N, C-alpha and C positions, 0 to 999 in steps of 0.2 A: 849466392849471397843475398843478405838481408838488405831491405831498404835502408836501414840505418848505416851499414857497412859501405853501400853504394854511395849514401850522400856524404859520409866521412871522407871517402876517396874523391868524389867531386870537389868538395870543399877545400881539400889539400891541393888539387890540381889548378882549380878556378878561383878560389879564394870566396870573397862575397858574392861574386856573380853567380856561384853555383846554385843559390837559391833566391837570387833577386828577381823581383815582377819586371825589372826593366830590362834584363839580359835576354837577348835574342840569339840562338845559334844559327850560324850562317855557314853553309857548306859551298865551297867554290866549285867549279865545273870540273877541277882536277881532284876534289876530294879533300882538299885542305879545309880544316873547321875553325871558324874565327867567331869571337863573341862580340856582338854589337851592343852598345848601351842606348836604348830607346829615348832616354833622357836627353841625349845629345841633339835630338830633334827639336826639343822646346827649349833648351838651355845649352848654349855653346861652350859653357864652362866645363861640361863633360864631354870626354874624349869619345868620339864614335866607337873606336876599336881600343878598349883600354889595355894596358900592359897586364898581362895575367901572371901570377895571381894578383887580385886585387884585395889589399888587406886593409884599406881605409877608404870609405866612400860616404859622404854626407847623403847622397841621394839613395842609398840601399834600403829597399823595402822588401823584407823576407815574404816569400809565398806561404800561404796557409797550407798545412797539410790536409 
Protein backbone atom coordinates (compact mmCIF):
# COMPACT_ATOMS: atom_id res chain seq x y z
CA UNK A 1 0.00 0.00 0.00
CA UNK A 2 1.13 3.50 -0.69
CA UNK A 3 1.43 6.20 1.96
CA UNK A 4 -1.54 8.05 0.43
CA UNK A 5 -3.68 4.88 0.61
CA UNK A 6 -2.63 4.33 4.24
CA UNK A 7 -3.52 7.92 5.14
CA UNK A 8 -6.90 7.66 3.41
CA UNK A 9 -7.71 4.50 5.38
CA UNK A 10 -6.60 6.13 8.64
CA UNK A 11 -8.67 9.24 7.89
CA UNK A 12 -11.78 7.10 7.31
CA UNK A 13 -11.24 5.24 10.61
CA UNK A 14 -10.05 8.11 12.84
CA UNK A 15 -11.31 11.24 11.17
CA UNK A 16 -9.30 14.39 11.88
CA UNK A 17 -7.20 12.64 14.54
CA UNK A 18 -5.44 10.67 11.80
CA UNK A 19 -3.15 13.57 11.01
CA UNK A 20 -3.49 15.89 14.02
CA UNK A 21 -0.42 17.03 15.94
CA UNK A 22 -2.37 16.73 19.20
CA UNK A 23 -3.44 13.09 18.74
CA UNK A 24 -1.57 10.47 20.76
CA UNK A 25 -1.96 6.73 20.19
CA UNK A 26 -2.32 4.84 23.49
CA UNK A 27 -2.14 1.04 23.69
CA UNK A 28 -3.51 -0.60 26.85
CA UNK A 29 -1.87 -3.56 28.57
CA UNK A 30 -4.55 -5.72 26.94
CA UNK A 31 -3.72 -4.48 23.45
CA UNK A 32 -6.68 -2.12 22.97
CA UNK A 33 -5.85 1.06 21.07
CA UNK A 34 -7.20 4.48 22.10
CA UNK A 35 -6.55 7.98 20.79
CA UNK A 36 -5.87 10.71 23.37
CA UNK A 37 -6.09 14.42 22.65
CA UNK A 38 -3.10 16.32 24.12
CA UNK A 39 -5.13 19.55 23.99
CA UNK A 40 -7.21 18.18 26.88
CA UNK A 41 -4.18 18.71 29.15
CA UNK A 42 -4.30 22.49 28.71
CA UNK A 43 -7.93 23.07 27.72
CA UNK A 44 -10.68 21.11 29.51
CA UNK A 45 -13.19 21.76 26.71
CA UNK A 46 -11.40 19.11 24.62
CA UNK A 47 -12.21 15.52 25.59
CA UNK A 48 -9.22 13.44 26.69
CA UNK A 49 -10.42 10.47 24.61
CA UNK A 50 -12.68 11.80 21.83
CA UNK A 51 -15.25 9.63 20.08
CA UNK A 52 -13.72 8.33 16.90
CA UNK A 53 -14.04 9.28 14.06
CA UNK A 54 -13.69 12.99 14.81
CA UNK A 55 -15.35 14.95 12.02
CA UNK A 56 -15.17 18.46 13.47
CA UNK A 57 -12.54 19.93 15.82
CA UNK A 58 -11.53 23.56 16.31
CA UNK A 59 -8.17 22.47 17.72
CA UNK A 60 -7.13 20.31 14.78
CA UNK A 61 -3.61 21.07 13.55
CA UNK A 62 -2.43 18.86 10.71
CA UNK A 63 1.01 17.31 10.72
CA UNK A 64 3.33 18.39 7.95
CA UNK A 65 4.49 15.63 5.63
